[in-house]
C-alpha positions as CSV (number, residue, x, y, z in Angstrom):
1,X,17.5,-27.9,13.2
2,X,19.8,-27.1,10.3
3,X,23.2,-28.9,10.3
4,X,26.5,-27.0,10.4
5,X,27.1,-27.9,6.7
6,X,23.7,-26.6,5.6
7,X,24.1,-23.3,7.5
8,X,27.5,-22.9,5.9
9,X,26.1,-23.5,2.4
10,X,23.4,-20.9,2.9
11,X,25.9,-18.4,4.1
12,X,28.1,-18.9,1.1
13,X,25.1,-18.6,-1.3
14,X,24.0,-15.5,0.4
15,X,27.4,-14.0,0.1
16,X,27.5,-14.6,-3.6
17,X,24.1,-13.0,-4.3
18,X,24.3,-9.7,-6.2
19,X,22.9,-6.6,-4.6
20,X,19.5,-5.5,-5.9
21,X,20.0,-3.6,-9.1
22,X,18.5,-0.1,-9.7
23,X,17.5,1.3,-13.0
24,X,20.3,3.0,-15.0
25,X,20.1,6.8,-15.0
26,X,18.9,6.9,-18.6
27,X,16.1,4.5,-17.9
28,X,15.0,6.5,-14.8
29,X,14.9,9.6,-16.9
30,X,12.8,7.8,-19.5
31,X,10.4,6.6,-16.9
32,X,10.1,10.1,-15.5
33,X,9.5,11.5,-19.0
34,X,6.8,8.9,-19.6
35,X,5.1,10.0,-16.4
36,X,5.2,13.6,-17.6
37,X,3.9,12.6,-21.1
38,X,0.8,11.1,-19.4
39,X,-0.3,14.6,-18.6
40,X,-0.1,15.8,-22.2
41,X,-3.4,16.1,-24.2
42,X,-3.9,12.9,-26.3
43,X,-4.7,14.9,-29.5
44,X,-4.2,18.4,-30.8
45,X,-7.0,20.9,-30.7
46,X,-6.8,24.2,-32.3
47,X,-7.8,27.8,-31.8
48,X,-7.6,29.9,-28.7
49,X,-10.2,27.8,-27.0
50,X,-8.2,24.7,-27.9
51,X,-5.1,26.2,-26.3
52,X,-6.9,26.9,-23.1
53,X,-8.6,23.5,-23.2
54,X,-5.2,21.8,-23.6
55,X,-3.7,23.8,-20.7
56,X,-6.7,22.8,-18.5
57,X,-6.3,19.2,-19.5
58,X,-2.6,19.2,-18.5
59,X,-3.4,21.0,-15.2
60,X,-6.2,18.5,-14.4
61,X,-4.0,15.5,-15.3
62,X,-1.2,16.7,-13.0
63,X,-3.7,17.0,-10.1
64,X,-5.5,13.7,-10.9
65,X,-8.8,15.6,-11.4
66,X,-9.5,14.8,-15.0
67,X,-12.8,13.1,-14.2
68,X,-14.2,15.8,-12.0
69,X,-13.0,18.5,-14.4
70,X,-14.7,16.7,-17.3
71,X,-18.0,16.4,-15.4
72,X,-17.8,20.1,-14.4
73,X,-17.3,21.2,-18.0
74,X,-20.1,18.9,-19.2
75,X,-22.4,20.6,-16.7
76,X,-21.3,24.0,-18.1
77,X,-21.8,22.8,-21.7
78,X,-25.4,21.9,-20.7
79,X,-25.9,25.4,-19.4
80,X,-24.9,26.8,-22.8
81,X,-27.3,24.4,-24.6
82,X,-30.2,25.5,-22.4
83,X,-29.4,29.3,-22.4
84,X,-28.6,30.5,-25.9
85,X,-28.1,34.1,-24.6
86,X,-25.3,33.1,-22.3
87,X,-22.6,33.3,-25.0
88,X,-23.7,36.8,-26.0
89,X,-23.5,37.9,-22.4
90,X,-20.0,36.5,-21.9
91,X,-18.8,38.3,-25.1
92,X,-20.2,41.6,-24.0
93,X,-17.4,44.2,-24.0
94,X,-19.2,46.2,-21.3
95,X,-18.8,43.6,-18.5
96,X,-17.3,45.1,-15.4
97,X,-15.1,43.2,-13.0
98,X,-18.2,42.9,-10.7
99,X,-20.2,41.5,-13.6
100,X,-17.6,38.9,-14.3
101,X,-17.3,37.9,-10.7
102,X,-21.1,37.4,-10.5
103,X,-21.1,35.3,-13.7
104,X,-18.3,33.1,-12.4
105,X,-20.2,32.5,-9.2
106,X,-23.3,31.6,-11.1
107,X,-21.3,29.2,-13.3
108,X,-19.9,27.6,-10.2
109,X,-23.4,27.1,-8.8
110,X,-24.3,25.1,-11.9
111,X,-21.3,22.8,-11.4
112,X,-22.3,22.2,-7.8
113,X,-20.0,19.6,-6.0
114,X,-18.6,18.2,-9.3
115,X,-15.5,20.4,-9.2
116,X,-13.9,18.6,-6.3
117,X,-10.4,20.0,-6.6
118,X,-11.6,23.4,-7.6
119,X,-9.7,23.1,-10.9
120,X,-12.5,24.5,-12.9
121,X,-13.2,27.3,-10.4
122,X,-9.6,28.5,-10.7
123,X,-9.8,28.1,-14.5
124,X,-12.9,30.3,-14.7
125,X,-11.1,32.9,-12.6
126,X,-8.2,32.8,-15.1
127,X,-10.6,33.3,-18.0
128,X,-12.3,36.2,-16.2
129,X,-9.0,37.9,-15.4
130,X,-7.8,37.6,-19.0
131,X,-11.2,38.7,-20.5
132,X,-11.6,35.3,-22.1
133,X,-15.0,34.1,-20.7
134,X,-16.3,34.4,-24.2
135,X,-14.4,31.3,-25.3
136,X,-15.7,29.1,-22.4
137,X,-18.2,27.3,-24.6
138,X,-15.5,26.4,-27.1
139,X,-13.2,25.3,-24.2
140,X,-16.0,22.9,-23.0
141,X,-16.3,21.4,-26.5
142,X,-12.5,21.1,-27.0
143,X,-12.0,19.6,-23.6
144,X,-14.7,17.0,-24.4
145,X,-12.8,16.1,-27.5
146,X,-9.6,15.6,-25.5
147,X,-11.4,13.4,-23.0
148,X,-13.1,11.4,-25.7
149,X,-9.7,10.7,-27.4
150,X,-8.2,9.7,-24.0
151,X,-11.0,7.2,-23.5
152,X,-10.8,5.9,-27.1
153,X,-14.2,7.3,-28.0
154,X,-15.4,8.7,-31.3
155,X,-17.4,11.9,-31.3
156,X,-20.8,12.0,-33.0
157,X,-21.8,15.6,-33.5
158,X,-25.5,16.1,-34.2
159,X,-26.5,19.6,-35.2
160,X,-30.2,20.6,-35.3
161,X,-32.2,23.8,-35.7
162,X,-33.8,23.2,-32.3
163,X,-32.7,21.3,-29.3
164,X,-33.3,17.5,-29.6
165,X,-34.6,15.5,-26.7
166,X,-32.6,12.7,-25.2
167,X,-34.7,9.9,-26.7
168,X,-34.1,11.2,-30.2
169,X,-30.3,11.5,-29.5
170,X,-30.2,7.9,-28.2
171,X,-32.0,6.6,-31.3
172,X,-29.4,8.4,-33.5
173,X,-26.6,7.1,-31.4
174,X,-27.9,3.5,-31.7
175,X,-28.4,3.8,-35.4
176,X,-24.9,5.1,-36.1
177,X,-23.3,2.6,-33.7
178,X,-24.6,-0.2,-35.8
179,X,-23.2,1.4,-39.0
180,X,-19.7,1.2,-40.5
181,X,-19.2,4.9,-39.6
182,X,-18.6,4.1,-35.9
183,X,-15.7,1.7,-36.7
184,X,-16.7,-0.3,-33.7
185,X,-15.7,2.5,-31.3
186,X,-17.8,3.8,-28.4
187,X,-19.6,6.9,-29.4
188,X,-19.8,10.2,-27.6
189,X,-22.8,12.2,-28.7
190,X,-22.3,16.0,-28.9
191,X,-25.6,17.8,-29.6
192,X,-25.4,21.3,-31.1
193,X,-28.1,23.8,-32.1
194,X,-27.8,26.0,-35.2
195,X,-31.0,27.8,-36.3
196,X,-29.4,28.6,-39.6
197,X,-29.9,25.0,-40.9
198,X,-33.6,25.7,-40.7
199,X,-34.5,22.1,-40.1
200,X,-33.3,18.5,-40.5
201,X,-29.9,17.4,-39.2
202,X,-26.2,17.6,-39.8
203,X,-24.4,14.5,-38.5
204,X,-20.6,14.5,-38.2
205,X,-18.6,11.5,-37.2
206,X,-14.8,11.2,-37.7
207,X,-14.0,12.8,-41.0
208,X,-17.5,12.2,-42.4
209,X,-20.4,14.6,-42.6
210,X,-24.0,13.7,-43.4
211,X,-25.9,16.8,-44.3
212,X,-29.7,16.3,-44.1
213,X,-30.5,19.9,-43.3
214,X,-33.2,21.9,-44.9
215,X,-30.7,24.7,-45.7
216,X,-28.6,22.2,-47.6
217,X,-31.6,21.0,-49.6
218,X,-32.5,24.6,-50.5
219,X,-28.9,25.3,-51.5
220,X,-28.9,22.3,-53.8
221,X,-32.3,23.3,-55.3
222,X,-31.1,26.8,-55.9
223,X,-27.9,25.5,-57.6
224,X,-30.0,23.2,-59.8
225,X,-32.3,26.1,-60.8
226,X,-29.2,28.3,-61.5
227,X,-27.5,25.7,-63.6
228,X,-30.8,25.0,-65.5
229,X,-31.3,28.7,-66.3
């Protein structure tokens, strides 16, 4: 049992203790501003598709649905890679409101349960209402760029005349990861198809481009012949 003197000492010490301090108003405002800044895109992406991708990133960040939104758009990007006619359809000026509604429903079907907060569903409706479904593929690409930057990844864009299989892409990723081009960062492979390169590959990483396409070789050969003649 505490003695009278001990109890008296504890009481005096407790009386001298300062009340718990709160953050000054300016620091509270700074903390609140920092929380808002966390919803801002990590890098700037340009073009109309970049504007929409940035707006979607901010909306997803505010609702804590960045991960599900990223997975949903990745699923849509895969649809574009598999169906090369889809972009042409989305850009058709003759699409009726009913056509757009049907397209949006089909795109949602490809996302399945990935779009947990329905962030992408609402975004697709916004694109449809504003006659912007034609920029969806670009939005998918720009959003992937934003997510890669947020995760500290470096994009490795591989363009080929025909679609590459996953094994080939993995081999390319491994080779580049071991080179100085990767700068020791985790790579995010972005495959693209462009029949105009005729064959070979065009590899882009950071600000470097390695053009091993057939079209590039033909262009160099033509230039050599022109200079010679």
